C-alpha distance (Angstrom), angle and dihedral (degrees) to the residues before:
residue distance angle dihedral
X1 . . .
X2 3.81 . .
X3 3.74 125.4 .
X4 3.88 87.6 -114.1
X5 3.81 91.3 55.5
X6 3.78 92.6 48.2
X7 3.87 91.8 48.1
X8 3.79 90.3 48.9
X9 3.89 91.9 50.9
X10 3.79 90.8 47.8
X11 3.77 90.7 48.2
X12 3.82 91.0 50.2
X13 3.71 92.0 47.0
X14 3.79 91.0 50.3
X15 3.79 90.1 48.9
X16 3.77 91.4 54.1
X17 3.83 91.2 50.0
X18 3.81 90.5 46.6
X19 3.91 88.8 54.4
X20 3.80 88.9 55.8
X21 3.80 96.3 52.7
X22 3.76 117.1 105.4
X23 3.72 143.3 83.5
X24 3.81 118.9 -28.1
X25 3.83 129.0 -172.9
X26 3.80 105.1 -135.7
X27 3.81 125.3 -151.4
X28 3.77 139.3 165.7
X29 3.81 134.1 -119.5
X30 3.72 110.5 -173.9
X31 3.84 105.6 -46.2
X32 3.73 94.4 -25.3
X33 3.78 125.8 98.1
X34 3.79 122.7 -146.1
X35 3.83 137.8 179.4
X36 3.75 134.9 -157.9
X37 3.78 130.7 -170.0
X38 3.79 109.4 -83.0
X39 3.81 89.2 -138.3
X40 3.82 90.0 65.6
X41 3.76 93.0 56.8
X42 3.78 119.2 94.4
X43 3.71 97.8 175.1
X44 3.77 147.7 -34.0
X45 3.81 117.9 -123.7
X46 3.78 134.6 178.5
X47 3.76 118.3 -99.7
X48 3.82 110.8 -81.3
X49 3.74 137.9 177.6
X50 3.81 111.5 -64.9
X51 3.80 122.5 -153.4
X52 3.79 110.2 -136.0
X53 3.80 116.6 -130.2
X54 3.84 116.8 -147.6
X55 3.78 121.7 -118.0
X56 3.85 96.5 15.8
X57 3.83 123.5 131.9
X58 3.80 116.7 -86.9
X59 3.82 92.7 -104.5
X60 3.83 91.1 59.8
X61 3.82 104.9 90.2
X62 3.83 91.6 -173.8
X63 3.76 133.4 -110.5
X64 3.74 140.3 -47.0
X65 3.76 131.2 -156.2
X66 3.80 105.3 -127.2
X67 3.79 109.2 -176.0
X68 3.81 92.8 -36.7
X69 3.85 95.2 -42.0
X70 3.80 118.3 111.8
X71 3.84 105.9 -137.2
X72 3.87 125.7 -174.4
X73 3.73 114.8 -128.2
X74 3.80 123.3 -147.9
X75 3.84 125.1 -160.9
X76 3.73 100.4 -135.9
X77 3.81 92.9 -164.5
X78 3.81 90.8 58.4
X79 3.83 91.4 43.1
X80 3.75 89.0 55.8
X81 3.76 94.4 45.6
X82 3.80 94.5 -109.4
X83 3.78 126.6 142.9
X84 3.84 113.0 -90.7
X85 3.77 116.4 -111.6
X86 3.79 135.6 -154.2
X87 3.81 117.4 -95.0
X88 3.73 111.2 -103.9
X89 3.87 135.2 -177.1
X90 3.81 87.0 -91.4
X91 3.84 95.9 50.2
X92 3.80 108.9 108.5
X93 3.81 145.8 164.9
X94 3.70 119.6 -115.3
X95 3.81 109.2 -157.3
X96 3.80 108.8 -148.8
X97 3.75 132.4 -178.1
X98 3.81 116.1 -133.7
X99 3.73 132.9 179.6
X100 3.82 124.1 -135.1
X101 3.78 126.4 167.6
X102 3.84 89.8 -9.7
X103 3.88 91.6 -56.8
X104 3.80 123.9 113.1
X105 3.84 118.5 -131.5
X106 3.74 130.2 -169.4
X107 3.79 113.3 -146.2
X108 3.73 132.7 174.5
X109 3.79 118.6 -136.6
X110 3.79 120.7 -162.5
X111 3.84 114.8 -135.9
X112 3.78 133.1 174.6
X113 3.82 93.3 -123.1
X114 3.77 140.5 -21.4
X115 3.79 113.3 -123.9
X116 3.81 116.4 -177.0
X117 3.74 148.2 -52.3
X118 3.75 111.9 -96.7
X119 3.80 130.5 -170.0
X120 3.80 104.3 -139.0
X121 3.83 118.8 -168.2
X122 3.76 120.8 -141.1
X123 3.82 92.5 -114.2
X124 3.87 87.9 61.5
X125 3.83 94.7 54.2
X126 3.78 120.1 84.4
X127 3.80 127.4 -173.9
X128 3.76 118.1 -96.3
X129 3.72 114.0 -85.1
X130 3.78 115.6 -98.6
X131 3.74 119.2 -120.9
X132 3.84 130.0 174.0
X133 3.82 117.0 -65.3
X134 3.79 92.6 -93.0
X135 3.86 89.8 71.0
X136 3.78 116.3 75.4
X137 3.77 113.3 -152.2
X138 3.74 100.3 156.6
X139 3.81 91.1 112.3
X140 3.86 90.3 63.8
X141 3.77 111.9 92.6
X142 3.71 92.5 -168.3
X143 3.79 148.5 -59.5
X144 3.80 112.6 -80.8
X145 3.86 112.2 -151.4
X146 3.81 110.6 -150.3
X147 3.81 111.2 174.5
X148 3.76 106.9 -58.1
X149 3.81 93.4 -21.1
X150 3.84 132.4 84.3
X151 3.75 123.9 -143.5
X152 3.87 118.6 -159.2
X153 3.79 104.1 -130.5
X154 3.80 109.9 -148.3
X155 3.80 129.7 -151.3
X156 3.78 91.7 -141.5
X157 3.81 92.8 -166.1
X158 3.91 88.1 61.5
X159 3.76 93.8 42.8
X160 3.76 91.8 54.7
X161 3.77 98.1 37.5
X162 3.81 110.5 142.1
X163 3.83 93.2 -2.3
X164 3.88 90.9 101.8
X165 3.76 96.9 50.7
X166 3.80 100.9 76.1
X167 3.76 93.0 43.9
X168 3.80 95.9 46.2
X169 3.83 92.0 47.1
X170 3.87 87.1 50.8
X171 3.79 92.3 50.9
X172 3.87 92.5 41.2
X173 3.80 90.1 53.3
X174 3.73 91.5 46.1
X175 3.81 90.2 52.6
X176 3.76 91.0 49.4
X177 3.81 91.2 51.2
X178 3.77 91.0 52.9
X179 3.81 93.9 53.3
């Protein structure tokens, strides 16, 4: 490999990390800390009653009615294969806006607690670690280094891919039957 090729690859890698820099809302699930791009966050609400929807995957808690809009709610702990936890005063729902197939979806994600909004520079973001092919890490945007801690930065579009479809088809067919 020539020095020019190495330089170009380093430059492209730096460009990718610089594109990831920005403000992230950080939250906790168990002892792990995560972050998601603040621009994807619509709002943070306290935990509320969730209506279960039959025949959905275990990580789909159900739906909530948020000011007249039916929004699916995903339990991020279950989605990530973690043990479920009791709802506490700190448990909340982060309503995020994702894009799939050129459509925008609002989805609630249940988290143990919201922490803070951090401005993370590109130089403090590393690529997700590589494991063998059986471990899927494509939903990890990067690893944000904050002092001595590491926040797992999520690409929420990839985390929630295909989770909205069943719920939205359910609510679309319900709307049609009401008309």
